C-alpha positions in Angstrom: 122.3 123.6 77.3 120.0 126.6 77.1 121.4 129.6 79.4 118.6 129.3 81.7 118.9 125.9 82.2 122.8 126.6 82.8 121.7 129.1 85.7 119.3 127.5 87.6 121.8 124.3 87.6 124.5 127.0 88.9 121.9 128.5 91.4 120.8 125.5 93.0 124.8 124.1 93.0 125.7 127.3 95.1 122.9 126.8 97.6 124.1 123.3 98.0 120.7 121.4 97.4 120.8 117.5 97.3 121.4 115.9 93.4 118.4 114.4 93.7 117.0 117.7 94.4 118.7 119.7 91.7 117.8 116.6 89.1 114.2 116.5 90.3 114.0 120.5 90.1 115.7 120.8 86.3 113.2 117.8 85.0 109.9 119.6 85.7 111.0 122.8 84.8 112.1 121.1 81.4 108.4 119.8 81.8 106.8 122.9 82.4 108.5 124.7 79.1 107.4 122.0 76.3 103.6 122.0 77.8 103.9 125.4 76.6 106.2 125.1 74.2 108.2 128.2 75.2 111.2 129.4 77.4 110.1 129.7 81.4 111.0 133.4 81.0 108.3 134.1 78.5 106.1 132.9 80.6 104.1 134.6 84.0 101.8 133.7 87.1 98.9 132.9 84.6 100.5 129.9 82.7 101.9 129.0 86.1 98.6 128.4 87.6 97.2 126.9 84.1 100.2 124.5 84.6 99.0 123.8 88.5 95.5 123.0 87.1 96.9 120.6 84.2 98.8 118.7 86.9 95.7 118.3 89.2 92.9 118.0 87.0 94.0 116.8 84.0 97.2 114.5 84.8 95.2 114.1 88.6 98.5 114.1 89.9 98.4 113.6 93.5 99.7 116.6 96.3 103.0 115.1 96.3 103.5 115.5 93.4 102.0 118.6 92.4 104.6 119.9 94.9 107.8 118.8 93.5 106.6 120.7 90.2 105.3 123.8 92.2 108.9 123.9 94.5 110.6 123.9 91.0 108.8 126.5 89.7 109.5 128.8 93.0 112.5 128.1 92.4 113.0 129.2 89.1 111.2 132.0 89.7 112.2 133.6 93.0 115.6 132.3 92.4 116.9 131.7 89.1 114.8 134.6 87.3 113.9 136.6 90.0 110.4 137.6 89.5 108.9 139.5 92.3 105.8 137.3 92.2 107.8 134.0 92.2 106.2 133.2 95.8 103.5 134.9 96.0 101.6 133.7 92.9 102.6 130.1 93.4 100.7 128.7 95.9 101.7 124.8 97.4 99.1 122.2 97.8 98.4 121.1 100.3 99.4 117.7 101.5 97.0 115.4 103.1 98.1 114.6 106.3 98.6 109.8 106.1 99.8 107.3 108.7 102.0 104.8 107.6 101.4 101.6 107.8 104.1 99.8 110.3 105.3 96.7 110.8 105.0 94.6 113.2 108.3 93.0 114.9 107.4 89.5 114.0 105.9 91.2 110.3 110.1 92.8 110.1 111.4 89.0 110.5 109.4 87.3 108.3 110.4 90.1 105.8 113.5 89.8 106.3 113.9 85.7 106.8 112.2 85.9 103.1 115.4 87.4 101.4 117.4 84.9 99.3 120.1 87.3 98.3 122.8 87.9 100.7 123.5 91.6 99.8 119.8 92.8 99.7 119.1 91.3 102.6 122.4 93.2 104.5 121.1 96.7 103.0 117.5 96.0 103.3 118.2 94.7 107.3 120.5 97.9 107.7 117.7 100.0 106.8 116.1 98.6 109.5 118.5 98.3 112.0 119.5 102.0 111.7 116.7 103.4 110.3 118.3 105.1 107.2 116.7 106.6 104.2 116.9 104.0 101.1 119.7 106.7 99.5 121.4 107.2 102.6 121.6 102.9 102.9 122.7 103.2 99.0 125.6 105.3 100.2 127.4 103.8 103.2 131.0 103.1 102.5 133.0 100.3 103.9 134.5 102.9 106.3 131.4 104.1 107.4 131.2 101.3 110.4 132.7 102.2 113.4 133.0 98.7 115.1 135.4 100.1 117.8 132.4 102.8 118.6 129.9 101.0 117.2 128.4 103.2 115.3 127.2 103.9 111.5 128.9 107.2 110.4 126.0 108.6 107.3 127.6 110.9 104.8 125.7 113.7 103.8 121.7 112.3 104.5 119.3 114.1 103.6 119.7 118.2 104.1 123.5 117.7 103.6 124.0 116.8 107.1 126.4 113.9 108.3 125.4 111.9 111.5 126.0 108.5 113.4 123.5 105.8 114.3 123.7 102.9 116.7 125.1 99.5 115.1 123.1 96.9 116.1 125.4 94.1 116.8 123.4 91.7 115.0 123.9 93.7 112.0 127.6 93.9 112.5 127.7 89.8 112.4 125.8 90.2 109.2 127.9 92.4 107.7 130.4 90.9 108.2 129.2 88.0 106.8 128.0 89.8 103.9 131.4 91.0 103.6 133.8 87.9 104.0 131.3 86.8 101.2 131.7 89.4 98.6 134.3 91.6 99.6 133.2 95.2 98.9 136.0 97.6 98.9 134.4 101.4 98.6 131.0 101.2 98.5 129.4 99.0 100.9 126.8 97.7 98.6 128.1 98.5 95.2 126.3 98.0 91.6 126.6 96.7 88.9 128.2 99.7 87.3 132.0 99.6 87.7 133.0 102.2 91.1 129.3 102.9 92.1 126.7 102.1 94.7 123.7 100.0 94.1 120.6 102.2 93.0 117.5 102.9 94.6 115.7 101.3 92.0 117.5 97.8 92.7 116.3 98.2 96.1 113.4 98.6 95.2 113.0 95.7 93.2 114.5 93.8 96.1 112.4 94.9 98.3 109.1 93.8 96.2 110.7 90.4 95.8 110.7 89.6 99.1 107.5 91.2 99.9 105.5 88.9 97.7 107.6 86.1 99.0 106.7 86.9 102.7 102.7 86.8 101.8 102.6 89.6 104.2 99.4 91.9 103.2 100.5 95.3 104.5 102.2 97.5 101.5 106.1 97.2 102.3 108.5 99.8 100.7 112.3 100.1 101.6 111.1 103.1 103.6 108.5 101.0 105.3 111.6 99.7 107.1 112.4 103.5 108.7 109.0 103.8 109.9 109.4 100.1 111.7 112.5 101.6 113.2 110.7 104.7 114.5 107.4 103.4 116.1 109.3 99.8 117.5 112.2 102.3 119.1 109.4 104.3 120.6 106.9 101.7 121.7 110.4 100.2 123.7 110.2 103.7 125.7 113.2 105.7 123.7 112.4 108.9 123.7 111.2 111.5 120.5 114.3 113.8 120.9 116.5 110.8 120.6 114.9 109.5 117.7 114.4 112.6 115.6 118.6 112.6 116.0 118.7 109.2 115.0 116.5 109.5 112.3 118.1 113.0 111.1 114.9 115.1 111.2 115.3 118.8 111.1 112.0 119.1 113.3 110.4 117.7 116.1 107.2 117.4 114.6 108.0 115.4 112.4 109.5 112.7 114.4 106.3 113.0 117.0 103.7 111.8 113.8 105.0 108.4 115.1 103.2 109.0 118.9 100.0 108.4 116.8 101.1 105.0 115.1 103.3 104.1 118.7 100.4 101.2 119.5 102.2 100.5 123.1 101.4 104.6 123.6 98.5 105.2 122.3 96.1 101.9 122.0 97.3 100.8 124.9 96.2 103.7 126.9 93.3 103.1 128.9 90.0 104.0 128.2 88.7 106.7 131.0 85.7 104.3 130.7 87.8 101.8 132.1 88.8 104.3 134.7 84.9 105.0 136.3 84.2 103.7 139.4 82.3 100.6 139.2 78.9 101.1 140.8 77.5 98.2 142.7 74.2 96.7 140.9 70.7 97.6 142.6 69.5 95.9 145.1 66.1 94.5 143.5 63.0 93.5 146.2 62.5 90.0 146.2 60.0 88.9 143.6 56.9 87.2 145.5 55.1 84.1 143.0 
């Protein structure tokens, strides 16, 4: 391991960046160095710009993917290498705003019914019932279930923050049935490797398999269940601030985007055309033949 890579790893660890973020940033910087076949310490703003052009025009990556590379380079040059131009010379691409595809309640039920594996059904049902990110669902422990207070503890979610979410009685019944059959000890949803939780990829593959079996035309990913959770709560009258706390969003603006897809709030609103007073039909003079 090079001294620069070691220092960047230490800088990320000091700032307590999430493990996924550390891994992603490191891979992006490695790819950047390989592209020029030189150490990043020898490169400057012009090379950074050329690399961003390469990512967008040659590789034609989505803005979200370019943003990850940009974040990694910003961290490298501002924090680790302490270059004065670190931020100003590395523009962050603007991401297009896209509304998520929302499953109806009936579609969620049909999707869950299409899952044949007991563990996969339990974890995907948990993702919907509690609005969890996939990484949060995979890292649940048996001790995170508080059936006395009817809560689930989310340990170190995104942003390294703990939070509690509701424990649905219906979900609790499902988890109890699953536990009696599988007897997990530490991780609620253990993976194939001893002592490790189920992987994100395994849950994603299970989701794709159930999607095909359900024959639902909409795109479905594990994160789709989190979108459905938030939207269905909003449509049932839950206030946005409560949903923000349940989702673990840092900003209320992030949660407020669900206002744009809540059909009972948006599409069910009366059009002003329907509120106009109805005019009486004009009285026409009689027609004589």
